C-alpha positions as a Markdown table, in Angstrom:
| # | Residue | x | y | z |
|---|---|---|---|---|
| 1 | Met | -53.7 | -51.2 | -200.4 |
| 2 | Glu | -55.2 | -51.4 | -203.7 |
| 3 | Thr | -56.8 | -54.9 | -203.2 |
| 4 | Ala | -59.9 | -55.6 | -205.1 |
| 5 | Ile | -60.3 | -59.2 | -205.4 |
| 6 | Lys | -61.0 | -61.5 | -202.0 |
| 7 | Pro | -57.5 | -63.3 | -200.9 |
| 8 | Pro | -57.3 | -66.6 | -202.0 |
| 9 | Ile | -55.6 | -67.6 | -198.7 |
| 10 | Gln | -56.5 | -67.5 | -194.5 |
| 11 | Leu | -54.5 | -66.4 | -191.6 |
| 12 | Thr | -55.2 | -67.9 | -188.2 |
| 13 | Pro | -55.1 | -65.5 | -185.2 |
| 14 | Ala | -51.6 | -67.3 | -184.3 |
| 15 | Ala | -50.0 | -66.6 | -187.5 |
| 16 | Val | -51.2 | -63.0 | -187.7 |
| 17 | Ala | -49.4 | -62.4 | -183.9 |
| 18 | Glu | -46.3 | -64.0 | -185.1 |
| 19 | Leu | -46.2 | -61.9 | -188.6 |
| 20 | Thr | -46.8 | -59.0 | -186.5 |
| 21 | Lys | -44.1 | -59.7 | -184.3 |
| 22 | Leu | -41.8 | -60.1 | -187.5 |
| 23 | Leu | -43.1 | -57.4 | -189.5 |
| 24 | Gln | -41.8 | -55.3 | -186.4 |
| 25 | Gly | -38.6 | -56.3 | -186.2 |
| 26 | Ala | -35.6 | -55.6 | -188.7 |
| 27 | Val | -37.2 | -56.9 | -192.1 |
| 28 | Glu | -36.6 | -55.6 | -195.4 |
| 29 | Ala | -38.9 | -55.9 | -197.4 |
| 30 | Pro | -42.7 | -55.1 | -195.8 |
| 31 | Phe | -44.9 | -57.8 | -198.1 |
| 32 | Leu | -45.3 | -61.4 | -197.0 |
| 33 | Arg | -44.9 | -63.3 | -200.2 |
| 34 | Leu | -46.8 | -66.6 | -199.9 |
| 35 | Gly | -46.1 | -69.1 | -203.1 |
| 36 | Val | -45.7 | -72.7 | -204.4 |
| 37 | Lys | -42.7 | -74.5 | -205.7 |
| 38 | Gly | -43.2 | -77.7 | -208.0 |
| 39 | Gly | -41.9 | -80.4 | -207.1 |
| 40 | Gly | -41.9 | -83.8 | -209.5 |
| 41 | Cys | -44.3 | -86.5 | -209.9 |
| 42 | Ser | -43.8 | -88.2 | -206.7 |
| 43 | Ser | -42.7 | -85.3 | -204.5 |
| 44 | Gly | -45.9 | -82.7 | -205.0 |
| 45 | Thr | -46.1 | -79.0 | -204.3 |
| 46 | Ser | -44.4 | -77.6 | -201.6 |
| 47 | Tyr | -45.4 | -74.0 | -200.3 |
| 48 | Met | -43.0 | -71.4 | -199.6 |
| 49 | Leu | -43.2 | -68.0 | -197.2 |
| 50 | Gly | -41.3 | -65.3 | -196.6 |
| 51 | Phe | -40.6 | -61.5 | -196.9 |
| 52 | Asp | -40.3 | -60.0 | -200.2 |
| 53 | Ala | -40.6 | -56.9 | -202.6 |
| 54 | Arg | -43.3 | -56.4 | -204.5 |
| 55 | Met | -42.8 | -57.1 | -208.5 |
| 56 | Ala | -45.3 | -56.5 | -211.2 |
| 57 | Asp | -46.8 | -60.3 | -211.5 |
| 58 | Asp | -48.0 | -60.0 | -208.2 |
| 59 | Asp | -51.2 | -59.4 | -206.7 |
| 60 | Leu | -51.3 | -57.5 | -203.3 |
| 61 | Phe | -53.8 | -58.8 | -200.2 |
| 62 | Asp | -54.9 | -57.4 | -197.0 |
| 63 | Val | -55.0 | -60.3 | -194.8 |
| 64 | Ala | -56.0 | -59.4 | -191.6 |
| 65 | Gly | -53.7 | -56.0 | -192.0 |
| 66 | Ile | -50.6 | -58.3 | -193.5 |
| 67 | Pro | -49.7 | -57.1 | -196.8 |
| 68 | Val | -49.5 | -60.2 | -198.4 |
| 69 | Ile | -48.0 | -60.6 | -202.0 |
| 70 | Ile | -48.8 | -63.4 | -204.4 |
| 71 | Lys | -47.7 | -64.4 | -207.9 |
| 72 | Lys | -50.6 | -64.0 | -210.5 |
| 73 | Ala | -50.0 | -67.3 | -211.6 |
| 74 | His | -49.7 | -68.8 | -207.7 |
| 75 | Gly | -52.8 | -68.1 | -206.9 |
| 76 | Met | -54.7 | -70.8 | -208.5 |
| 77 | Tyr | -53.1 | -72.8 | -206.6 |
| 78 | Leu | -53.1 | -71.5 | -202.9 |
| 79 | Met | -56.8 | -71.0 | -203.1 |
| 80 | Gly | -58.4 | -72.0 | -199.5 |
| 81 | Met | -55.2 | -72.3 | -198.0 |
| 82 | Glu | -55.4 | -71.4 | -194.3 |
| 83 | Val | -51.7 | -70.3 | -192.8 |
| 84 | Asp | -51.2 | -71.3 | -189.0 |
| 85 | Phe | -48.6 | -71.0 | -186.9 |
| 86 | Gln | -47.5 | -73.6 | -184.3 |
| 87 | Asp | -45.6 | -73.3 | -181.2 |
| 88 | Thr | -45.5 | -76.6 | -179.2 |
| 89 | Pro | -42.9 | -78.2 | -177.5 |
| 90 | Asp | -42.8 | -80.8 | -180.3 |
| 91 | Ala | -42.6 | -78.2 | -183.2 |
| 92 | Arg | -42.5 | -74.4 | -183.8 |
| 93 | Gly | -43.3 | -72.7 | -187.5 |
| 94 | Phe | -45.8 | -71.9 | -190.0 |
| 95 | Ile | -48.1 | -74.7 | -191.4 |
| 96 | Phe | -50.0 | -74.6 | -194.5 |
| 97 | Arg | -53.8 | -76.5 | -194.2 |
| 98 | Ala | -55.2 | -77.7 | -197.5 |
| 99 | Pro | -59.2 | -76.4 | -197.4 |
| 100 | Ala | -61.2 | -79.7 | -196.7 |
| 101 | Val | -62.7 | -81.0 | -199.6 |
């Protein structure tokens, strides 16, 4: 992969395991896209995760063997984030954790 800079995010072993399973399935695009959606003044920022095709304004990273794409403009908002996968009786899904300040 053509990555020259350190990825702004980390994937936990649980996230890597789940993403590896998903990538082996019927995924149309082979890249994991991470990004942000801006909210209004009171709603803050939302994080997004999905599979997508690479575009010209994306940075490409190899994070624990997972091909990750992030829009160049989103990298600063994702800096230091950790993506985890939770599978408990109460919740199942990916979780974004902000870096400790």
